[in-house]
C-alpha positions as CSV (number, residue, x, y, z in Angstrom):
1,X,265.0,-66.2,197.8
2,X,265.5,-63.0,195.8
3,X,266.5,-60.1,197.9
4,X,265.5,-56.6,196.8
5,X,267.0,-53.7,198.7
6,X,265.7,-50.1,198.4
7,X,268.3,-47.7,199.8
8,X,266.7,-44.4,200.9
9,X,263.2,-43.5,202.3
10,X,262.7,-40.4,200.2
11,X,260.0,-39.9,197.6
12,X,261.6,-42.3,195.1
13,X,262.4,-45.0,197.6
14,X,258.9,-44.9,199.2
15,X,257.1,-45.0,195.8
16,X,259.3,-47.8,194.5
17,X,258.9,-49.9,197.6
18,X,255.1,-49.4,197.5
19,X,254.9,-50.7,194.0
20,X,257.3,-53.5,194.6
21,X,255.2,-54.7,197.5
22,X,252.1,-54.7,195.3
23,X,253.8,-56.6,192.4
24,X,255.4,-59.2,194.7
25,X,252.5,-59.6,197.1
26,X,252.0,-63.3,196.3
27,X,255.7,-64.1,195.7
28,X,256.9,-65.8,198.8
29,X,260.4,-66.2,197.5
30,X,260.9,-62.4,197.2
31,X,262.1,-60.3,200.1
32,X,261.9,-56.5,200.0
33,X,263.9,-54.3,202.4
34,X,263.9,-50.5,202.7
35,X,266.9,-49.0,204.5
36,X,267.0,-45.5,205.7
37,X,268.9,-43.7,208.5
38,X,265.6,-42.1,209.7
39,X,262.4,-43.8,210.9
40,X,260.3,-41.4,208.9
41,X,259.7,-40.2,205.4
42,X,260.2,-36.4,205.1
43,X,258.1,-34.2,202.8
44,X,261.0,-32.2,201.5
45,X,258.8,-29.9,199.5
46,X,257.1,-28.7,202.6
47,X,260.2,-27.9,204.7
48,X,259.7,-24.2,204.3
49,X,256.4,-24.4,206.1
50,X,258.0,-25.7,209.2
51,X,261.0,-23.4,209.0
52,X,258.7,-20.4,209.0
53,X,256.3,-21.8,211.6
54,X,253.3,-22.2,209.3
55,X,252.9,-25.9,209.9
56,X,253.8,-28.0,213.0
57,X,257.0,-29.9,212.9
58,X,255.5,-33.3,212.8
59,X,253.4,-32.4,209.7
60,X,256.2,-33.0,207.3
61,X,257.1,-36.5,208.7
62,X,255.4,-39.8,208.0
63,X,256.6,-42.8,209.9
64,X,258.0,-45.4,207.5
65,X,256.6,-48.3,209.5
66,X,253.2,-46.8,209.3
67,X,253.5,-46.4,205.5
68,X,254.4,-50.0,205.1
69,X,252.3,-51.5,207.8
70,X,250.8,-54.8,206.7
71,X,252.8,-54.7,203.4
72,X,255.6,-56.9,202.1
73,X,258.4,-54.4,203.0
74,X,260.8,-54.7,205.9
75,X,261.9,-51.3,207.1
76,X,265.4,-51.2,208.5
77,X,267.0,-48.2,210.3
78,X,270.7,-48.0,209.4
79,X,273.2,-45.7,207.8
80,X,275.0,-47.4,204.8
81,X,278.6,-46.4,204.4
82,X,279.7,-48.6,201.5
83,X,278.3,-50.6,198.6
84,X,280.2,-53.5,197.2
85,X,278.8,-54.1,193.8
86,X,281.0,-57.1,193.1
87,X,279.8,-59.1,196.1
88,X,276.3,-57.5,196.0
89,X,276.5,-56.2,199.6
90,X,275.7,-53.0,201.5
91,X,277.7,-52.3,204.6
92,X,277.2,-50.1,207.7
93,X,279.2,-49.9,210.8
94,X,277.5,-52.9,212.3
95,X,275.7,-54.8,209.6
96,X,276.0,-56.2,206.1
97,X,273.0,-56.5,203.8
98,X,273.0,-58.8,200.7
99,X,271.0,-58.0,197.6
100,X,270.0,-59.4,194.3
101,X,268.5,-56.1,193.1
102,X,269.4,-52.8,194.5
103,X,267.5,-49.5,194.1
104,X,269.5,-46.4,195.0
105,X,267.5,-43.4,196.1
106,X,269.6,-41.6,198.7
107,X,268.8,-38.2,197.3
108,X,270.9,-35.1,197.4
109,X,272.6,-32.7,199.7
110,X,273.3,-29.0,199.3
111,X,276.3,-28.0,197.2
112,X,278.3,-24.8,197.9
113,X,280.2,-24.6,194.6
114,X,283.5,-24.1,196.5
115,X,282.5,-20.6,197.6
116,X,284.6,-19.7,200.7
117,X,282.7,-19.9,204.0
118,X,279.4,-20.9,202.5
119,X,279.3,-24.3,204.2
120,X,280.7,-23.1,207.5
121,X,278.6,-19.9,207.9
122,X,275.2,-20.6,206.4
123,X,272.2,-22.7,207.3
124,X,270.6,-25.1,204.8
125,X,267.1,-26.3,204.2
126,X,267.4,-29.9,203.0
127,X,266.1,-32.0,206.0
128,X,263.7,-32.1,208.8
129,X,266.5,-31.1,211.2
130,X,267.4,-28.1,209.0
131,X,263.8,-26.8,209.1
132,X,263.6,-27.0,212.9
133,X,267.1,-25.5,213.3
134,X,266.2,-22.6,211.0
135,X,262.9,-21.9,212.7
136,X,264.7,-21.7,216.1
137,X,267.4,-19.4,214.6
138,X,264.8,-17.0,213.2
139,X,262.9,-16.8,216.4
140,X,266.1,-16.5,218.5
141,X,267.3,-13.5,216.4
142,X,264.0,-11.7,216.9
143,X,264.1,-12.4,220.7
144,X,267.7,-11.0,220.9
145,X,266.9,-8.0,218.7
146,X,264.0,-7.1,220.9
147,X,266.5,-6.6,223.8
148,X,269.3,-5.0,221.7
149,X,269.8,-1.3,222.1
150,X,272.8,-1.0,219.6
151,X,271.2,0.0,216.2
152,X,273.9,-1.7,214.1
153,X,273.7,-5.0,216.0
154,X,270.0,-4.9,216.0
155,X,269.9,-4.3,212.2
156,X,272.2,-7.2,211.6
157,X,270.1,-9.5,213.8
158,X,267.0,-8.6,211.9
159,X,268.6,-9.1,208.5
160,X,268.0,-12.5,206.7
161,X,269.5,-13.5,203.4
162,X,268.5,-16.5,201.3
163,X,271.1,-17.4,198.7
164,X,269.4,-19.1,195.8
165,X,266.3,-17.9,194.0
166,X,265.1,-21.2,192.8
167,X,262.0,-22.9,194.1
168,X,263.3,-23.7,197.5
169,X,264.7,-20.2,198.1
170,X,261.6,-18.3,196.8
171,X,259.2,-20.5,198.8
172,X,261.3,-20.1,201.9
173,X,261.6,-16.3,201.7
174,X,257.9,-16.0,201.0
175,X,257.1,-17.9,204.2
176,X,259.7,-16.0,206.1
177,X,257.9,-12.8,205.1
178,X,254.7,-14.0,206.8
179,X,256.6,-15.3,209.8
180,X,258.3,-11.9,210.1
181,X,254.9,-10.3,210.6
182,X,253.9,-12.7,213.3
183,X,257.2,-12.3,215.2
184,X,257.2,-8.5,214.9
185,X,253.8,-8.5,216.7
186,X,255.1,-11.0,219.3
187,X,258.3,-9.1,220.0
188,X,257.0,-5.6,219.5
189,X,259.3,-4.9,216.5
190,X,258.5,-2.6,213.7
191,X,258.3,-4.6,210.5
192,X,260.3,-1.9,208.7
193,X,263.3,-2.9,210.8
194,X,263.4,-6.4,209.3
195,X,265.3,-7.0,206.1
196,X,264.6,-10.0,203.9
197,X,266.8,-10.6,200.9
198,X,266.8,-13.3,198.3
199,X,270.0,-13.3,196.1
200,X,271.1,-15.3,193.1
201,X,273.9,-15.4,190.6
202,X,271.3,-16.0,187.8
203,X,269.8,-13.0,186.0
204,X,266.3,-13.8,187.2
205,X,264.4,-15.8,189.9
206,X,262.7,-19.1,189.2
207,X,264.4,-19.4,185.8
208,X,262.6,-22.5,184.6
209,X,259.2,-20.7,184.7
210,X,257.8,-18.5,181.9
211,X,258.7,-14.8,182.1
212,X,255.1,-13.8,182.8
213,X,255.0,-16.0,185.9
214,X,258.5,-14.8,187.0
215,X,257.2,-11.2,186.9
216,X,254.2,-12.1,189.0
217,X,256.3,-13.9,191.5
218,X,258.7,-10.9,191.7
219,X,255.8,-8.5,192.1
220,X,254.4,-10.6,195.0
221,X,257.8,-10.7,196.7
222,X,258.2,-7.0,196.4
223,X,254.7,-6.6,197.9
224,X,255.8,-8.7,200.9
225,X,258.8,-6.3,201.3
226,X,261.4,-8.9,200.1
227,X,264.4,-7.5,198.3
228,X,265.5,-9.4,195.2
229,X,269.1,-9.3,194.1
230,X,269.9,-11.1,190.8
231,X,273.1,-11.4,188.7
232,X,274.9,-11.3,192.0
233,X,278.5,-12.3,192.1
234,X,278.5,-14.2,195.4
235,X,282.2,-14.6,196.4
236,X,281.9,-15.6,200.0
237,X,279.9,-16.1,203.2
238,X,281.3,-14.8,206.5
239,X,280.1,-14.9,210.1
240,X,278.7,-11.4,209.5
241,X,277.0,-11.8,206.1
242,X,277.3,-12.5,202.4
243,X,280.0,-11.1,200.2
244,X,278.5,-9.8,196.9
245,X,281.5,-8.9,194.7
246,X,283.5,-6.4,196.8
247,X,280.6,-5.5,199.1
248,X,279.3,-7.4,202.1
249,X,275.6,-7.7,202.8
250,X,275.5,-7.9,206.6
251,X,273.2,-10.4,208.2
252,X,273.3,-12.7,211.2
253,X,271.3,-15.4,209.3
254,X,272.3,-16.7,205.8
255,X,270.3,-19.6,204.4
256,X,271.9,-21.5,201.4
257,X,269.5,-22.9,198.9
258,X,271.6,-22.3,195.8
259,X,271.8,-25.9,194.6
260,X,272.2,-29.6,195.3
261,X,274.5,-32.5,194.5
262,X,274.3,-36.3,195.0
263,X,274.5,-37.6,198.5
264,X,277.8,-38.3,200.2
265,X,277.4,-42.0,199.6
266,X,276.7,-41.6,195.9
267,X,279.7,-39.4,195.5
268,X,281.9,-42.3,196.7
269,X,280.4,-45.0,194.5
270,X,282.4,-46.5,191.7
271,X,279.8,-45.9,189.0
272,X,279.6,-43.5,186.0
273,X,278.3,-40.1,187.1
274,X,277.4,-36.9,185.4
275,X,276.3,-33.5,186.6
276,X,276.5,-33.0,190.3
277,X,277.1,-36.6,191.3
278,X,274.1,-38.1,189.5
279,X,274.4,-41.7,188.4
280,X,274.1,-42.3,184.7
281,X,271.4,-44.8,183.7
282,X,270.0,-46.4,180.6
283,X,266.4,-46.1,179.5
284,X,265.4,-48.9,181.9
285,X,266.9,-46.7,184.8
286,X,269.6,-49.3,185.4
287,X,273.1,-48.1,186.2
288,X,275.1,-48.4,183.0
289,X,277.7,-50.2,185.1
290,X,275.5,-52.7,186.9
291,X,272.3,-54.1,185.4
292,X,270.9,-55.2,188.8
293,X,271.3,-51.7,190.2
294,X,268.5,-49.2,189.6
295,X,268.5,-45.5,190.3
296,X,265.5,-43.5,191.4
297,X,264.7,-39.9,192.2
298,X,267.3,-37.1,192.3
299,X,270.1,-39.6,191.8
300,X,269.1,-40.3,188.1
301,X,271.1,-38.9,185.2
302,X,269.1,-39.9,182.2
303,X,268.4,-37.9,179.0
304,X,265.1,-39.1,177.5
305,X,264.8,-39.6,173.8
306,X,264.4,-36.3,171.9
307,X,265.5,-34.3,174.9
308,X,268.8,-32.4,175.4
309,X,268.8,-32.1,179.2
310,X,268.6,-34.8,181.8
311,X,265.4,-35.5,183.8
312,X,264.9,-32.8,186.4
313,X,265.4,-33.3,190.1
314,X,261.8,-33.0,191.1
315,X,259.3,-35.1,193.0
316,X,257.3,-36.0,189.9
317,X,260.4,-37.6,188.4
318,X,260.6,-39.9,191.5
319,X,256.9,-40.6,191.3
320,X,257.1,-41.7,187.7
321,X,260.5,-43.5,188.0
322,X,259.5,-45.6,191.0
323,X,256.6,-47.6,189.4
324,X,258.8,-48.3,186.3
325,X,261.7,-49.6,188.3
326,X,259.3,-51.9,190.3
327,X,257.9,-53.2,187.0
328,X,261.3,-53.8,185.5
329,X,262.6,-55.7,188.6
330,X,259.4,-57.8,188.6
331,X,259.8,-58.3,184.8
332,X,263.4,-59.4,185.2
333,X,262.5,-62.0,187.9
334,X,259.6,-63.4,185.9
335,X,261.4,-63.3,182.5
336,X,259.1,-60.6,181.0
337,X,260.0,-57.6,178.9
338,X,261.1,-54.4,180.6
339,X,259.8,-51.0,179.9
340,X,261.7,-47.9,178.9
341,X,261.5,-44.7,180.9
342,X,259.4,-42.1,179.0
343,X,258.6,-39.4,181.6
344,X,255.8,-36.9,180.9
345,X,256.0,-34.1,183.4
346,X,253.0,-32.0,184.3
347,X,254.7,-28.8,185.2
348,X,256.0,-26.9,188.2
349,X,254.5,-24.9,191.0
350,X,255.9,-22.6,193.6
351,X,254.1,-21.0,196.6
352,X,255.1,-17.5,197.8
353,X,253.8,-17.5,201.3
354,X,250.7,-19.4,202.3
355,X,248.1,-17.5,200.1
356,X,249.7,-17.0,196.8
357,X,251.5,-19.1,194.2
358,X,252.4,-19.4,190.5
359,X,252.2,-22.6,188.5
360,X,252.9,-23.7,185.0
361,X,251.0,-27.0,184.7
362,X,249.1,-29.2,182.3
363,X,250.1,-31.9,179.8
364,X,253.6,-32.3,178.5
365,X,252.6,-30.6,175.2
366,X,250.1,-28.1,176.6
367,X,250.9,-26.1,179.7
368,X,248.7,-23.6,181.5
369,X,249.8,-20.7,183.6
370,X,248.0,-20.3,186.9
371,X,248.4,-17.7,189.7
372,X,247.0,-17.0,193.1
373,X,244.1,-19.2,194.3
374,X,244.2,-21.7,191.4
375,X,247.9,-22.2,191.6
376,X,247.7,-22.9,195.4
377,X,244.7,-25.1,194.8
378,X,246.6,-27.2,192.3
379,X,249.6,-27.5,194.6
380,X,247.5,-28.7,197.5
381,X,245.6,-31.1,195.3
382,X,248.8,-32.7,194.0
383,X,250.2,-32.9,197.5
384,X,247.1,-34.7,198.7
385,X,247.1,-37.0,195.8
386,X,250.7,-38.0,196.6
387,X,250.0,-38.4,200.3
388,X,247.0,-40.6,199.5
389,X,249.1,-42.9,197.4
390,X,251.7,-43.1,200.2
391,X,249.7,-43.1,203.4
392,X,246.1,-43.1,202.4
393,X,243.3,-41.1,203.9
394,X,244.9,-40.7,207.3
395,X,247.8,-38.5,206.1
396,X,245.5,-36.6,203.7
397,X,243.3,-35.8,206.7
398,X,246.3,-34.7,208.7
399,X,247.5,-32.5,205.8
400,X,244.1,-30.9,205.5
401,X,244.1,-30.2,209.2
402,X,247.3,-28.3,209.3
403,X,246.8,-26.6,205.9
404,X,243.2,-25.6,206.1
405,X,241.6,-26.1,209.5
406,X,244.2,-25.7,212.2
407,X,245.9,-22.6,210.7
408,X,246.8,-19.5,212.6
409,X,246.8,-15.9,211.4
410,X,244.9,-17.0,208.2
411,X,248.1,-18.6,206.8
412,X,246.2,-20.7,204.2
413,X,245.1,-20.1,200.6
414,X,241.5,-20.1,201.9
415,X,242.4,-17.7,204.6
416,X,240.8,-18.5,208.0
417,X,237.4,-19.6,206.6
418,X,238.0,-23.2,207.7
419,X,240.0,-22.4,210.8
420,X,239.3,-24.5,213.8
421,X,238.7,-21.5,216.0
422,X,235.7,-20.5,213.8
423,X,234.3,-23.7,212.4
424,X,231.1,-22.0,211.3
425,X,231.2,-23.2,207.7
426,X,228.8,-26.0,208.8
427,X,226.2,-23.3,209.3
428,X,226.6,-21.9,205.8
429,X,223.6,-23.9,204.3
430,X,221.4,-23.0,207.2
431,X,222.4,-19.3,207.0
432,X,221.7,-19.1,203.3
433,X,218.4,-20.9,203.7
434,X,217.1,-18.8,206.6
435,X,218.2,-15.6,204.8
436,X,216.4,-16.8,201.7
437,X,213.2,-17.5,203.6
438,X,213.1,-14.0,205.2
439,X,213.9,-12.4,201.8
440,X,211.1,-14.4,200.2
441,X,208.6,-13.3,202.8
442,X,209.5,-9.7,202.4
443,X,209.5,-9.7,198.6
444,X,206.1,-11.5,198.6
445,X,204.5,-8.8,200.8
446,X,206.2,-5.8,199.1
447,X,203.7,-5.5,196.1
448,X,200.8,-5.6,198.5
449,X,201.9,-2.7,200.7
450,X,202.6,-0.6,197.6
451,X,199.3,-1.5,195.9
452,X,197.2,-0.6,198.9
453,X,199.0,0.9,201.9
454,X,195.8,1.1,203.9
455,X,195.4,-2.6,203.8
456,X,196.9,-3.6,207.2
457,X,197.6,-7.3,207.3
458,X,200.6,-7.6,209.6
459,X,198.8,-6.4,212.6
460,X,195.9,-8.2,214.3
461,X,192.4,-7.0,213.4
462,X,191.0,-4.2,215.5
463,X,188.6,-5.7,218.1
464,X,186.6,-2.6,217.8
465,X,185.8,-3.3,214.1
466,X,182.0,-3.8,213.5
467,X,182.5,-7.0,211.5
468,X,185.3,-9.1,212.9
469,X,184.4,-12.1,210.9
470,X,184.5,-10.1,207.7
471,X,187.8,-8.6,208.7
472,X,189.2,-12.0,209.4
473,X,187.9,-13.4,206.1
474,X,189.5,-10.5,204.2
475,X,192.8,-11.0,206.1
476,X,192.7,-14.7,205.3
477,X,192.9,-14.0,201.6
478,X,196.3,-12.3,202.2
479,X,197.8,-15.0,204.4
480,X,201.3,-16.2,203.7
481,X,202.3,-19.7,204.6
482,X,205.8,-19.1,206.1
483,X,207.0,-16.8,208.8
484,X,204.0,-14.5,209.4
485,X,200.7,-16.2,210.1
486,X,199.2,-12.9,211.2
487,X,195.9,-13.0,209.3
488,X,195.6,-16.7,209.8
489,X,195.9,-16.1,213.6
490,X,193.2,-13.4,213.4
491,X,191.0,-15.8,211.6
492,X,191.5,-18.4,214.2
493,X,190.3,-16.1,216.9
494,X,187.3,-14.8,214.8
495,X,186.3,-17.2,212.1
496,X,188.5,-20.3,212.4
497,X,190.9,-21.3,209.6
498,X,193.2,-24.2,208.8
499,X,196.3,-22.4,210.2
500,X,196.9,-22.8,213.9
501,X,198.7,-20.0,215.7
502,X,201.2,-20.7,218.5
503,X,199.6,-20.3,221.9
504,X,200.4,-17.1,223.8
505,X,200.1,-16.6,227.6
506,X,197.2,-14.4,228.7
507,X,199.4,-11.8,230.4
508,X,201.4,-11.4,227.2
509,X,198.2,-10.9,225.2
510,X,197.1,-8.2,227.6
511,X,200.4,-6.3,227.2
512,X,200.2,-6.6,223.4
513,X,196.6,-5.5,223.3
514,X,197.4,-2.5,225.5
515,X,200.3,-1.5,223.2
516,X,198.1,-2.0,220.1
517,X,195.3,0.2,221.6
518,X,197.8,3.0,222.2
519,X,199.7,3.0,218.9
520,X,197.9,1.1,216.2
521,X,194.1,1.0,216.8
522,X,191.8,3.9,216.1
523,X,188.5,4.5,217.9
524,X,186.5,3.9,214.7
525,X,187.6,0.3,214.4
526,X,190.4,1.1,211.9
527,X,194.2,1.6,212.1
528,X,196.3,4.6,212.8
529,X,198.8,6.1,210.4
530,X,201.6,4.6,212.6
531,X,200.2,1.2,211.8
532,X,200.9,1.8,208.1
533,X,204.4,3.0,208.8
534,X,205.0,0.0,211.0
535,X,203.8,-2.4,208.3
536,X,206.2,-0.8,205.8
537,X,209.0,-1.1,208.3
538,X,208.3,-4.8,209.0
539,X,208.4,-5.7,205.3
540,X,211.6,-3.8,204.5
541,X,213.1,-5.2,207.7
542,X,212.4,-8.8,206.5
543,X,214.1,-8.0,203.1
544,X,217.1,-6.3,204.7
545,X,217.6,-9.1,207.3
546,X,217.3,-11.7,204.6
547,X,220.0,-10.1,202.4
548,X,222.3,-9.5,205.4
549,X,222.1,-13.1,206.5
550,X,222.6,-14.5,203.0
551,X,225.8,-12.4,202.4
552,X,227.0,-12.8,206.0
553,X,227.1,-9.1,206.9
554,X,226.7,-8.3,210.6
555,X,225.3,-11.8,210.8
556,X,225.2,-11.9,214.6
557,X,223.1,-8.7,214.8
558,X,220.9,-9.7,211.9
559,X,220.3,-13.2,213.4
560,X,219.4,-11.7,216.8
561,X,217.0,-9.3,215.0
562,X,215.3,-12.3,213.3
563,X,214.8,-13.9,216.7
564,X,213.4,-10.6,218.1
565,X,211.1,-10.4,215.1
566,X,209.9,-13.9,215.6
567,X,209.1,-13.2,219.3
568,X,207.2,-10.0,218.2
569,X,205.1,-12.0,215.7
570,X,204.5,-14.7,218.3
571,X,203.4,-12.3,221.0
572,X,200.8,-10.8,218.7
573,X,199.2,-14.3,218.3
574,X,200.1,-14.3,214.6
575,X,202.9,-16.9,214.5
576,X,202.4,-20.3,212.9
577,X,204.4,-23.3,214.2
578,X,206.9,-22.6,211.4
579,X,208.1,-19.7,213.5
580,X,209.7,-22.0,216.0
581,X,212.4,-23.2,213.7
582,X,212.9,-19.6,212.4
583,X,213.7,-18.5,215.9
584,X,215.9,-21.5,216.8
585,X,217.8,-21.2,213.5
586,X,218.4,-17.5,214.3
587,X,219.9,-18.4,217.6
588,X,222.2,-20.9,216.0
589,X,223.4,-18.3,213.5
590,X,224.2,-15.6,216.1
591,X,227.6,-17.2,216.9
592,X,229.5,-15.6,214.1
593,X,228.3,-17.7,211.2
594,X,229.1,-14.8,208.8
595,X,232.8,-15.4,209.4
596,X,232.7,-18.4,207.0
597,X,232.2,-17.3,203.4
598,X,230.5,-14.0,204.5
599,X,231.3,-10.3,204.4
600,X,231.9,-10.4,208.2
601,X,235.2,-12.2,207.4
602,X,236.4,-8.9,205.9
603,X,234.3,-6.2,207.4
604,X,234.6,-7.0,211.1
605,X,238.4,-7.1,211.3
606,X,238.5,-3.7,209.6
607,X,235.9,-2.3,212.0
608,X,237.8,-3.8,215.0
609,X,241.0,-2.1,213.8
610,X,239.2,1.3,213.6
611,X,237.6,0.7,217.0
612,X,240.9,0.1,218.6
613,X,242.2,3.5,217.4
614,X,239.7,5.4,219.5
615,X,241.6,6.7,222.6
616,X,238.9,6.0,225.0
617,X,238.7,2.4,223.8
618,X,242.4,1.9,224.2
619,X,242.4,3.5,227.6
620,X,239.7,1.3,229.0
621,X,240.7,-1.8,227.1
622,X,237.3,-2.0,225.4
623,X,238.4,-4.4,222.7
624,X,239.3,-8.1,222.2
625,X,242.4,-9.5,220.6
């Protein structure tokens, strides 16, 4: 029996184990074990979302046993303290695990570069527990500040410093800026009182990105009222803040994201290491000291052919290394040739808050710079691809829920268009179609009313007319086959046509006839001037309502108006059966359908804000939250 042990349930460990299970699916004499201290796989790249309350805590965890359910991988929960390469054993406090092949993917931990007080007085963001702890810290400081009357203490409570302006630091401070706005509203704190700072010893933020993207990222942070301090000589961290040179930046909350090094276990291993406790490998990703030990993920120190720097500590490195390691172990057991590691990275992405990002992505020899919507779209697409490979549709669906559908305060790159509280996007096709039909009706009639304004065809024929049959026949030539069956209905009553009008109760007919006699019918069997005006109004109303419904502007009012218009046409005995679905569709659209991909999404919040500024409205609480 060949025993393969994968140590670590991070990105590299999970991907490697998945591929090992696939390759050895039919090999009964191969045993695969994944060992991790936690029962879940943590999405480390999404920690900032939990820390700043954008996503629920469970959204960044995937249970390992669910990932490997029904697969040839035995998940073991344990904390390994020692690896004995000579005897091929891993040891914890209680157990010993033998292996024939070992894959080390224990990841990294924050490094503090020996700066005094950094480890003791700052928070980190490198685990699920870190994210939860930081979220509680931020909320707690806002809660205490809301009660604090001492200005100096209050200012320090509301000051937050992120040390490190790499991907983790910038993504975190961007999310914190959005979280700040939520907490200020919750605790009745003026946003101008809150100070957010990101500081780094490097001369610029996000140094591995092109300068153009760095400028855009910095501009976005400034827009979010985040201070950027670069080329900062960070000499210490104290209980009261960060020491920059000979000055102290006071803050109750300091978050350290300035760098990482190999895990504590890796640092103790008797293997060749370079950089910050990264294990040196050959091109097959085997440790140069032990050919049956493979290294995956952030623990790899390997310089590809033609490169001058080692592979980066990023998720894509783990995603590409894992399948190669699985192949090489399978090849070694079955006496087949191994492959060399030739990574081809597809770029980097960073989100600055939930709605904006910058990305430099593409092929290894051709990169494209993306910003805003497209950058965020790429990031989400890549995340979903990874989640699909790890946990299939179930996790992708969960991801979509907390990123697009179950979002609060529009904290998504698509805003609140897909939010659960307004799931009106399902009505979008109906809204556009109904609007188009009304617009089509109006535009079809428009030339007729301009050509001959005296030709009244939207009002039933005058019963006083000498030749009702002739009038009905003339009206029939102008009939339209959609909403208005006015002339068709007249013809039904006087000369019979193929179009059948909806039945109208007698008392309704009596009321309508009384109204028509007063306003629209003349004593000589013709129509009044008001009838001409009314016909112009009806046509322009159809056009206006059609446009408003299509673009989603005041959709509730426009939809209600279409229902009223339908009732009006029906009551005049001029509505075909088609009018039934016009009215029912209008009812369906009344419920805020314009909030999904419509102008109402932007116009109504602005109007609501202006409305709430009126003293009388505020006094009598004539508004909704």
